[in-house]
C-alpha positions, 0 to 999 in steps of 0.5 A, spaced: 500 500 500 502 507 499 507 510 504 506 516 508 511 521 509 511 526 514 512 534 512 516 539 516 511 544 518 516 550 519 517 555 514 524 552 512 527 548 506 527 541 509 526 534 507 531 531 502 533 539 501 535 540 508 536 533 512 540 536 517 534 541 519 528 536 518 529 529 517 523 525 514 522 518 516 517 514 512 513 508 514 509 503 510 503 499 512 504 493 515 500 486 515 501 481 521 497 475 522 498 472 529 495 467 534 492 472 539 487 468 543 490 467 550 483 465 553 477 462 549 472 458 551 464 456 550 459 458 555 452 454 555 446 456 558 443 462 554 439 465 554 437 465 562 430 462 563 425 468 562 429 472 558 428 469 551 421 471 547 420 464 544 421 457 545 422 451 541 418 445 541 421 440 537 421 432 535 427 430 531 429 424 535 436 424 531 438 431 534 433 435 537 427 433 542 424 439 547 418 440 551 415 446 554 412 447 561 407 453 562 404 455 569 397 458 570 397 458 578 392 463 578 385 461 575 379 465 574 373 462 578 368 467 578 365 471 572 359 476 571 354 474 566 352 478 560 348 485 562 348 483 569 351 486 575 351 479 579 358 475 580 357 468 579 362 462 581 364 458 575 361 451 575 362 449 568 366 451 562 367 450 555 371 451 549 378 450 554 384 451 550 391 454 550 392 459 545 399 459 542 402 465 538 407 462 533 414 465 530 412 462 523 420 463 521 421 457 526 416 452 522 419 445 520 416 439 518 412 437 512 408 431 515 403 431 520 405 431 528 401 431 534 402 436 540 400 433 546 398 437 553 399 434 560 398 436 567 404 436 570 402 439 577 405 436 583 407 437 590 414 434 588 420 438 586 417 440 579 423 445 577 427 438 576 427 436 569 426 428 571 420 429 575 417 433 570 418 428 565 415 423 569 409 426 569 408 426 561 404 419 562 397 417 559 393 418 565 395 425 565 393 427 558 389 433 558 388 434 550 392 433 543 392 437 537 395 434 530 398 439 525 403 439 519 408 444 522 410 447 515 403 449 513 401 452 520 398 459 521 401 464 526 397 461 532 395 454 534 389 452 539 391 446 543 385 443 547 384 442 554 380 437 558 373 441 560 372 436 566 379 437 568 379 444 568 372 445 571 375 440 577 381 445 578 377 451 578 372 448 583 377 446 588 381 453 587 387 449 584 392 451 579 393 448 572 400 447 570 401 444 562 407 440 559 407 440 552 411 435 547 411 433 540 410 426 537 409 422 531 413 425 525 419 429 525 418 437 526 418 443 530 415 450 532 417 456 535 412 458 540 411 465 543 410 463 550 414 469 554 409 471 559 411 479 558 411 479 551 405 482 547 403 476 544 404 471 549 401 464 550 394 464 554 389 459 557 382 461 555 375 458 557 368 460 557 365 460 564 359 457 562 356 452 557 352 458 554 357 460 549 354 467 549 359 469 554 365 472 553 371 467 554 376 468 560 383 469 558 388 467 563 396 469 562 401 464 565 404 466 572 407 462 578 410 463 585 415 459 587 417 458 595 422 463 596 423 465 589 424 472 587 420 476 582 425 474 576 425 467 578 417 467 578 417 470 571 423 465 569 419 459 571 412 461 568 414 458 561 420 455 559 423 449 556 426 442 557 431 439 552 431 431 552 436 431 546 440 437 544 447 439 541 453 435 543 458 439 548 464 442 545 470 439 546 477 441 548 479 444 541 472 446 539 468 453 540 461 453 539 456 458 538 448 457 538 445 450 539 441 447 544 442 448 550 445 455 547 453 457 547 456 463 547 464 464 545 468 468 549 475 470 546 481 474 550 486 477 546 493 479 547 495 484 542 502 488 542 501 495 545 505 498 539 499 496 535 493 498 539 496 504 542 502 506 537 499 506 530 493 507 526 489 500 525 486 500 518 484 493 518 483 488 523 480 481 522 478 475 526 480 469 522 476 462 525 476 456 522 469 453 522 468 445 523 462 442 519 456 441 524 451 435 523 446 438 528 439 440 526 438 445 521 445 445 518 443 448 511 440 454 515 444 461 514 444 464 521 446 470 524 452 471 529 452 477 533 458 480 536 458 482 543 464 487 547 465 485 554 467 491 558 468 488 565 474 489 568 479 483 570 476 482 577 470 479 574 473 472 573 467 468 572 466 468 564 459 467 564 458 474 568 463 477 564 459 475 558 452 477 561 455 484 562 458 485 555 455 490 550 452 489 543 457 490 538 452 494 534 453 499 539 460 501 536 458 499 529 460 492 529 457 488 523 453 481 524 456 475 520 452 470 516 454 463 516 452 456 514 453 451 520 455 445 515 460 449 511 467 449 513 474 452 513 476 459 514 471 465 516 473 472 517 469 477 522 471 484 521 473 487 528 476 493 526 472 498 530 473 493 536 481 493 535 480 501 534 477 502 541 482 498 545 487 504 545 481 507 549 480 502 555 484 502 561 489 496 563 484 493 567 479 491 562 481 485 557 481 486 550 476 481 548 470 479 544 464 474 545 459 471 539 452 469 540 447 466 535 441 469 532 434 466 535 438 464 541 435 458 545 430 457 539 435 456 534 437 449 533 443 451 528 450 451 531 456 454 529 463 450 531 470 453 530 477 450 532 479 453 539 486 455 541 488 448 543 487 446 536 493 445 531 497 451 530 494 452 523 487 451 525 487 456 531 484 463 532 488 468 529 488 476 528 490 479 522 491 486 522 494 492 517 496 498 521 501 504 520 506 505 525 507 512 528 512 516 524 517 519 528 521 526 527 528 526 530 534 530 530 540 527 528 
């Protein structure tokens, strides 16, 4: 590339004509590629319960099987008959169903599947997955719905037993529903988050007379000793029966189920970050071919900028505190899980920001996948523990500072 020369600003003849008074030192752009990751790791369990806005209900026995739990701990037990001021107790119900809005971008499967609803209420420790799975049995079946995922609309209605519902209302009990998909392979992405604008609801007519308006109940729960955040988290959440394999020692994972994020900490010489002008900076990762779930999908990878000091030793905490890369102008990268070979991430904006950080803030980057926790695709890369040619690398082009000195 072009060379840059510094000019003498004094009103004197200088440069080549007067080297003793104003010597010039020209610098050329320099390219360097090096193993910069001093720490890299994949951290699982994202997003935290209650944070994701959608849940994945899937039956793909070769790679992915999930269930969904929805808790309605407060049922409406009385109603006001139409055009009267009286309030009557609900003694019979009709048209009982779960109304579940769908994210139609998550529909997969061209064969008929069946969604089964079970009563998963218990006095046992019902936050333990093994306990909940044991309740998906024939004597607890509440209802079912058969459909073809690929041709389903923007919502579904899963019927619930009127007899069971009326009995729970009469006894002032709660309703906790577990959903699973059986039959052929398929998946649906449910908009089930309690605080969402299109959350799942339980609906029923408070009388067998269908002229009455239906009662609508939103998901909510109360755990003994649980904070508000914990109660929200357990109102609607998912269970994973079959998920993506954990990363090995030489592998970094972004996405999958359970979903992972990758954290990378770099060691870049100060002569590059603080004493030069960086004009190009790329993170080069070597992708491994994934065989899990939606391998042919194009998925988005979003950069995160960890800004916690080195005092935060917990990587999960450091990632939780990270800022979205788009806030400093970093780009989203699109990749396909079944691909392999070198992939390039533009980190120029990040690299230029390093000179503004204090020494206590590590130079780091984290990566997350789009539709995290509801996207069965995963991306796999070689880590710093892999063979030298496969390790993460930084490729930087920079211009060192020009120095002006008297001989």
